[in-house]
N, C-alpha and C positions, 0 to 999 in steps of 0.2 A: 474964347469968354472964360473970365478969372473963375476958379473953382471955389467956392464960399459954404459949401454945404455938404454934409456928410451923413449918409443915411446907412444904419446897421441894420442887419438881419439879426434875430435875437437866438432862437435855439439853436446851440453847438456852437456858437460865436461869441455871445455875451456870457452864457450861461451853460453849464454842462448839462443840458436836459436831454439830448438826445437818447442817453439810457433809460431818463425817465419814461420819455414817450415811448419808447420800444417797449418798455415794462409796462405800462399801460396799455399798448396795442395788445400784447400778448395776454394780459389776463382776459380782455374784451373776446379776443379771437378764440380764446378756449372755450367760451361758451356755445362757439358753432364749431368746435371740434377741429380748428384749423390750428397750426403752428408755421410759421415763417422761420426760416434762416436767418441767419446773419446777412448774408449775401442778400436776400430777397429785400428785407426790411432796408437794407441801406439803397436799394435800387430805386426806391419811392419815397427817400428824404427829400423835404421841400415841399410834397404835396399838402393841398388842405385836409383837413382829416376827412372829410366827406368824399373827396375824391379819393384819398387813400383806401378807404373802407368799400367803396365801391369797385375800385381796383382789384382789391384782392376778393370782394365777394363774387365779383364776375368771372375771375379766373378759376375759383374754387366751386363756382355752382352754387352759392348760397342765396337763397331768395332774397331779393333786394328788399322784400317789405320790413326786414329786419334792419336795415342801414340805417335810419334816423335814431332808432334806439342804440345801435352800437356806437353809432358818432357821440353821443351825449354820454355813454358810459366812459368812452375814450376820454373826453373832456373832463370830465369830472376825476377819473382817474389819475391821468398827467397833473391837472393843478392839485391834487393833494399831494402825489410823490414828488413833484418838483417844489412845492412849499417846503415839505419835508428833508428832500436830500439836495436839491439843486444846489450847485455851488458857481461862484464866479470864475471863467476861464482867466487864466493868466494873461496880465496886461491889460485889463479891461478898463479899469478905474485911470490907467496911465494913458492910454490912448483917448479917452473920452475928455479929459484934462488938457491933452495936448490940443485936441480941435477946440474947445473952448477957450484955450488961452489964445489961439489964433483967430477967433473972432468968427467961427464957423457955426453954422445953423446946424442943430443937431436932431435927427429923426430916427425913428424905427421905423421898418417896413418888415412885417411877417406874415406868415400863414396861420399863424396861432390865433387863437380868440382875445378880444381886449380884455377879458377877465385875468387871462395867465399873463399880459402883459404889466397888469397893475401889480400882480403877486410877483413878477419879476423885478420890477422896478424899484419895487419896494425892498425886496430882499437884497438888492445890489446897491441900494442905496442914491440911486440915478434920477429919481421920479423929476426932481426940480432941475435937471439938466436937459431933459428930453423935452424938445419944443414940438415935437408933432409926432404923433403914432398913425400909422395905416395897416389895418389888418384886413388880408384878403378874404376874411370870414365873411364880410359882408358886401365884398364886390363881386362883381360878374365871373372873373377869371382869377386864378390863383397860378402861381408861379408853375411854370417859366414862362408864363404870359408876363409882361411887364406891367401891368396896371396897378398893383399895389406900389411898385417904386415911382410911377409916374403922379398917382395919389397922394404920396408922401410929398414929393417934391410940390405938388401944388399946394399943398396945405402950408409949406414954408415957404411959399411965394420964390420959389428958385425955378430956373430953367432946367431941364435934366442936362444940360451941357455943363452946369456949374456944379455937378454933384459928383460925389466920389461914393461908392457902395462896399460894405464890408461883406462878405458872404462866406459860407463854410460848405454849401451844396452845388453841385451840377444846375440843378435846376435853378436855384437862386442866381447863379452867376449868369446863366443864360437870360434871364428876367432882367437884370441888372443892363447887361451889354445891350439887349433889344431896346431897352429904354435910352440907348445911348447915353449912359453913364459910366464912368472909369471904374473899374471894379477891382478889388484886394480880394483874394481868397487864402482862407486860413482853414483848408481841410483837416479832416481828423487824420490821424497818423497813418490809419490802414487806407486812406483814400489819397495819399498825396501823390501817388505816381499815375492818377488817372489822365489820361491824355487830353481829357476834354478841358482840362484846366489852363492849356495853353490859350485859351482864349482870353483869359483874364489880362490885366495890365501889369499885376504884382501878385505872385504868391508867397504866402510867409508859412513858417512853423506855428508860430504862435502871435498874438497882438504885441508880445513884448519887442518884436524885432522893428516895430512901426514906431520911428521916431523924427524930430524936426527934419533931418536930412533926407529920410525916406519921403516925408512929405514933399518936401522941396524937389526931390527928382521926381515925383510923382505929377507934379503940377507943371513941370517943365517938359513932362516926355509927349 
């Protein structure tokens, strides 16, 4: 089946927002006398905020009654910080233009709330190029479950077998592969050597490396 659709993750792939999310998480957890190491934070990248909060509250035995308020605080802090500090990652505009030029349908599948997608798309100037957005915020399951990718493909009118996904996290990669889609991973520098990324169809250092030749090779793979 011919590839004709590309679906991008957002945080850490299109925009350098993971440090912003980490800052928002730390600000929120400090209210509950919790402090995560960088490795702890990295281990839960890709989870929905609700699941993220539940995971750490359960691990450190914080009463779950506080979870809804903590989740809301993280959202508000993250949207504010990303709007102030978030920057496009290298190659974002070039790779989106490449797929537009090749008549691919273009979507975003993210664990973040739709309100943040609007902020990021506006900051990056890509609102008019994105044809469908799916957020795990309102779905039954988040990554690494494939639901958000399947939902986005459905909105684009594409079969999962027609889709290429771009991800930066292990949880996101697992979601894309579970959806039976091709997956290109662009991990953060400190995570590039993780053996789990061997499951991806292609691993890049930055989106800048993805060009017409790479696309052709992936189509024929």
